[in-house]
Residue, then its C-alpha position, 0 to 999 in steps of 0.5 A: x356787593x355782586x356786580x355780574x361783569x366783575x364777577x362773571x363773564x357775559x352770557x354771550x361767551x359761553x355755549x348753550x346746551x339743551x335741557x328737557x322742558x321737565x327740568x324747568x322751574x315754574x318759578x324762574x322767568x323762562x318757567x313763568x313765560x312758558x305758561x303764558x306763551x302757552x296761553x296766547x295761542x293754545x300752545x301753537x306759535x302766537x302772533x306778536x300781537x297777542x303778546x301783551x307786555x302788561x300781562x308779564x311785567x316782572x318778566x320784561x327785564x329778562x326779555x331778549x326779542x330777536x327777529x329773524x332776517x334772511x341774507x341770501x341762504x343765511x339766517x340772521x337774528x337781529x335783537x330789537x328789544x332787550x331787558x335791563x337784566x339780560x343787558x346786565x348778563x350780556x355786554x350791556x344793551x345790544x339792541x340793534x345788533x345781530x346775534x353774530x355781531x356780539x356773541x362769541x364765535x363758537x357760542x353763536x352756533x348753539x344759540x342759532x341752532x336753538x333759534x332755528x329749532x324753535x322756529x322749525x318746531x313752532x314749540x319752546x326750547x330750553x337750554x342752560x349756560x354755565x357762566x364763569x370768570x377766568x379769575x374766580x372759581x365761582x360759576x353759575x347756571x343760567x337757564x334760557x327759554x326760547x320761544x317762537x313767534x310771527x309778527x302778523x306778516x309771518x316774519x319769524x321771531x324768537x323771544x329769549x329769556x336768560x336768567x340765573x338759576x339762583x334766586x339770589x342772583x336774579x334779585x341782584x339783577 
């Protein structure tokens, strides 16, 4: 049986590389969420109050919801909600922690760049992580969708949906 942690490294330990939106499979959780996100506010940045978990029950296990907080001039991202499948691919439940606390140093910059980009452009972005294990030749691609939102007080938020490209791996998580 497949177990992410014994067969692959945490997605927190691999950098993100941008993907063109046209490369996203609409059957992938990030592809399905972009359709939902676009429906919330005609493709403009939606308010968190418009988000309805009941509308996307099959995608909830992939969600990682971050709130941007400013610490002086430094932007920090608090993970306040994490789905079970996303937790399986990371280091377990990371809710209540900041991105920089659980992401490898070089990988942190790529994630923060994606989050900054979606908040500055008010549009989703997509990226890929190539995940492997030092003891194995096996690697897999994980596509990540990043989606900006506000919380009603213009507090920026980013919803990320990481999921393996492989349907078979997604079925195990």
